[in-house]
N, C-alpha and C positions, 0 to 999 in steps of 0.2 A: 129431631130426637132420633137418636141411633140403634137400628136395630142388629140382628143378628150379619147380617151380611155389610155392614158401616162400621167404620170405627175411625177413630179421632185422634190423632199422633199430636201430643199439644209440645213443642221444641219450648225452655225455661233458659238463657241466660239470665247473664245480670242485670243488659238494660243501659241506654245512653241517650240524653235528649234529641228529640228527630230534629230541633230546633234548638235554638237559642234561648225562645218562651219555655221552653221545659229543662233548662239545665238546675234550678232552683230544686224544682219538684225531683229531679233526680236524686239530686243531691240531701234532699231530704229524706226522700226514700232508704235512700242506701246508709246512713247516719242514723237511722231511727230506729236501723233493725239492728237488735240486741246479740245476734252469733258475727255480725258486718264491728260495729262499734260496741267492743265487747270491758264496757268500765264497773269498778267496784263501787257504785253511786246510786241512792234510793233513783227508784225509774221513774218516781219525776222530773229528777234532775236530770239522770241521764238524757231525759226527752225535749230538754230543756237549751242543753248544752248542741246535743244534735245538730234539732233550727238553724240556734249559731252559727252553727260552723257553716253549715248548708248555705243558710243565709252568706258570711262572708265572704265564701269562697267561690260563689255565683261569678263573683267578674272575672276572675283571673283565670277559673277555668273557661270561661265566654270568650274571652280573650283569647284561649289555647285552639279550643275548638274554630273559630274564628280559621287561625293561622291550615288548618287541614284542608279549605277548599269544597265542602261540606255543605255549604249554606247556614254555616252557624253552629253545626251541629255532629251530631255521630254515623258515623256509618253500617253501627253495629247491627244496628233492628234492620237496615235491605239487606245483608251482607246475610241475616239468620232469616228472612225472608224466601233469600235468594236458594237457601237448603233447605228451605220448607219445602220449594217448589218442585225444586229436582228428585227429595224422597217422595215425598208425593207421588211422581210419575212412575220411582224405581219399584216402589208399595205395591200400585196399584196395575204395574206391568207382571211383579211377581206371586201373583193372588188373584184371589177371583172376589177378594174381598172388595167396598169401595171405602175407599182410606180421603181424609182430610186433613190434611197437615196444614197446623195455622202454628202461629208465635205467639208465647209469654216472656213476660220481661215480669223478674222480681223489682227493679226500682225503675219506675217511668211507668213509660208507654210502649206497648198495651197488656195493660198489667195483670197478672196474672191475680189477684183478689176480684178484675171482674168477673161478674154473673155468666160469660159467656165459653171461661171455664171451667164445666162441671168435673163432677166424682170423680174419681182415676178407680176404674174397673176394665174389665176384661174388653171393654168397647172404645174407654178412654183412658190412653195410654199418655203419660206425661217423659218425657227425657229430657235431661240435663245436659244442658251443653260443658258439663266438664268434664274434662280429662279423670284427674284426680278428687278422691275425695280432700272435703274441708269445709271444718264450723261457716265459714262466710260466705261457703256457696253450696254446698249439699245439700248438707244440714241444715241450712236458712230457710233454703227449697222444701225441703219436707217443713220445718215446723210450721211455715208461712199456710202448705195445703192442710196440717193438722187443723189451723188453728181455726183456717174455712170451714175443713169436713170434717170434725168431730171423729178423728181418725189418721196414724198414717198413711201415706200410702207405699210404703212396703210391704208385696210381701199381698198384694191388693188385688194382682195380677193384672193394674198400671202403671207399670213406672220399671222403669227400664235404669239398673245401676248404672255406675260412673263403670267407665273402662283404663283408665289409663294402666291397668297391672295386666292387661292381654297381653300376649305374645301375639296374635296377630296385627295389634294398633304400634305393639313396637316394629314389628314387619313393616307396615305401613307407611309408617313415619317414615320409615329411617330409607325404604322408595321415593318415597314423594322427597326426600332430602337430595337422595341420588339425583329425579328426573330434574329437581332445578338444576345443579348445576353441570348434568350434562344436557341442558338445554331440552327438554323432553314437556313442558309442560306449556300448557295455554294460557300463554301473557292476559289473552283479551281477559279471559277469566279472574284476573284478579286485578285486586284496585292497587292503582300504583305501584305497577311490576316491577322490582325491583331491576335494572340491569346491568346493574353496576360487576362487574369482575375479578374475579382475586387474583394477586399479581404472582401467583402460585398457581401450580398445582391443585384444586379442592382438597382432592385424599390430603395435601399435605397441610391444611390452615389446624389453626381454634377457632374450636366450634367451641361455641359458647349457649349453654340448653340456656335460656332463660325464665323462669317461671315466676308468677306476679307474688311479690312477696307478702306476708302475716301478720301479722303482732305475734312475737314469741306468745307474748298468755297466751297465746292458741292453741301453742305447743303444749305449753304448760297443761294444759288444760283434758289433755290426750287427742287430742286431731295427731292425725297422719299425713298429713299434710306433704310436711320435708322430708319424710322417710318414702311416700309411693312415688313424689319426685325426682325423685334418687335413685331408687332401682327403675321407674320407669327407665330416667337418664342410660343407667348401666346397661340394659336388654337391648334398647336403640342402636345402643353404638355396637355391639355385639351384633346387632344386624347389618349396622355403617362398614364391619370391618370386612363383613362376605362382599361386599361391594368395592372392596381396594382400599377403603381410609382407613389411613394412615396415623392422622393428627391427634394434636392433643384435643380432651374432650375437659368441660368445665360445666358445672352447674352454677347457677347463682340465681337471683332475686331482684327483682324490678321494683317500683312503683312504691317505695315506703313512705307513709305520710304519718307528719309530726312526731315529737322528742318519745317515744317507746322505745326500745328495742323490736325487731322485727328479724325475721331470717335471713341469715346470711350465710354468705358471701353476698354481698349488695354488689346488682351487674356494675352497678358505677366505678366501684373499685377493682372491679374485677376487668375492665374493660382500661381504665389508667392505667394498674399496672404491667398488660398485657404488650399495651400501649408501648408505654414506657420500653419494653422490651424489645419494640422497633416489629414486633409480631404483627403476621394476616389474621382476622378474624373475623368471622360470619357468627351469623346471633342467632337462631332460632327458638321462637315461641312458645316451649314445651306446656305450657299452662291453659293456651287457648286454640281454638278453632277457624274462628275467621277473624279479618282483620280489621282493626278501630284504633283508638287512641295509643293505648302503648303501643303498640305495634306498627303505628304507617310513625306517627308523632316521639314518640320515647323509645322504640328504636330505632324509627331507618332514620331522623332526625338529630336527634340530642345527642342517640348512641354513635354515632357517622362521624356526628362534631369531636365529637368527647374523642373518639381513635385520633384522627386527623392532629387534632392538635396538640396530642401529646407523641407524635411523633410512629404512631404505626404505621404499617405500608400500608392499606387497606381494609376496607369495612363492606361486607355484602349482607342484607340484611336479609334472610329467607320467610318465604308467607306464611301467615297460616292455610292450611286444608282448604278454606270455603268450599267449593263446590267441584274440589277433586272427587274424581268417580269412585274409585277403591275406596275411601273415605267415605261417602257417602252408601256405598253398596255393605259399607261394612255395618255403616249402622242402620242399613237396611235389618241386614240380621241381625240385629241384638233388638233392635221392635221382634221382630216374629217372634224371641224367645221369651220377652217380658221378663218380667221379675219370677216366673216361675221355678227357677233353682235356689232363689233364695230362704231359707228358712233358722232364721237370723237375726237380729239389730242389728245392721251395719250401722247404725248412727254410731251406738256403743264400742261396735270393735275399732273406728276409725277415728268416733270421733271423741269419742270421751264419754258421752252419754244418749242415756235412750229419753226418746220424746216422750209426752205422759200417756198419750197412746198406743205409744206398740206394740202392736199382736206378738211381739215375740218380745214381752219383758217378762221376765220370772216374776 
C-alpha cells in the first residue's frame, strides 16, 4: 500500500512473448484488442477471428523469434525492465519520495490487467512508452485501464501523456543519432549494437525514419498518428541540421500485416527505391524507444539484406534509445509533471473519440 511518501510508476509497453510458450497468448491478446484488430464485424465474430489468426500465426512467429537468439522469445520485456531500473534510480535520486518502478504489458506478461497494477492516482502513475499517439497503442492502453477501473486515467494525476511532439524529445533524439554516428554511445548498453559504418560521411546519408505502420482505417477514424510521426521527424531533422547533417530525410512505415491498406510509404518500398539508386542508407526507429523484433530483425536483418540486394552502397541500423541517460532523465521529468497540465480529452483530440468515462467529455 502506498503512502504520502511512496509512489509507484508503471511503465506500459505493447509487450512480447518472453518465451516460445507465450507466443500464442501474446498474439491472442494483440488481435483481441478492438483498437488494434479493428474490423467492421459483430464482436463475437471479431473475437473468433482474432483467436483463429493468433493460433495460425503462432508457428511462423515462433520461427522468427527463435532466429533472434533470445531463447525463443522477445527481448522487449527485459529491455523495458532495464529502463524501469534506471528510471527508478533517477527518480529516487532526484526526489525525497520512495519510488518503485514496475513494468506492464498490454499483450502478454506481465499483464496490465493483473491485480498488482492498481488504480491511477497521484501515487500510482502510468507511463505508456509510445512517443506518438495512436488508437492502437495509447488509446488502447487507456481503454484497458478504463475497463479495469471504471474511469479514464487522463486527468487523474496518475497518467503521463505521450511525448513525441515535445521539443526536448526532438533535441534528445537528434543528439542520440549524432552521438551514435560519432561513436559516443556506450555499446554495452544496447542489444546487438550496430557496428556497421556508412560508406560516406554520416552527414550525407539518406536517413529513413521508420515508424510502425497502422491500418488506414484507424487514420480515417481520426487517428493523428501519421501527422504526429511526420511532425516529429520534421522537428528532429531541424535539430540534426544543427549538428551538420545535410543528407536527405525520409518518413516511412513498417510491419504491415494483411491485405488492408496501411500507412504509406512502406519502408520496404522506400529502401528498395533508394537502394536501386545506389544510396547509402541509415534507418532510425522513430516510434520505438527500446529494441525488439521490429528493430533487431526487421530493420537490422531484413532491411539490411534488402538494401544490399538492390544495390545500396551501405546500410546502418540506428538503435532505439534503451537506457540512454538523457532520454531516461527526460522521462523522469515527464513523470514528475504527470498530467497536471491536461485539461482536455486527448483521446478525442488525437484519436477521434472519447472513452465512455472521460472526465473531460462534454
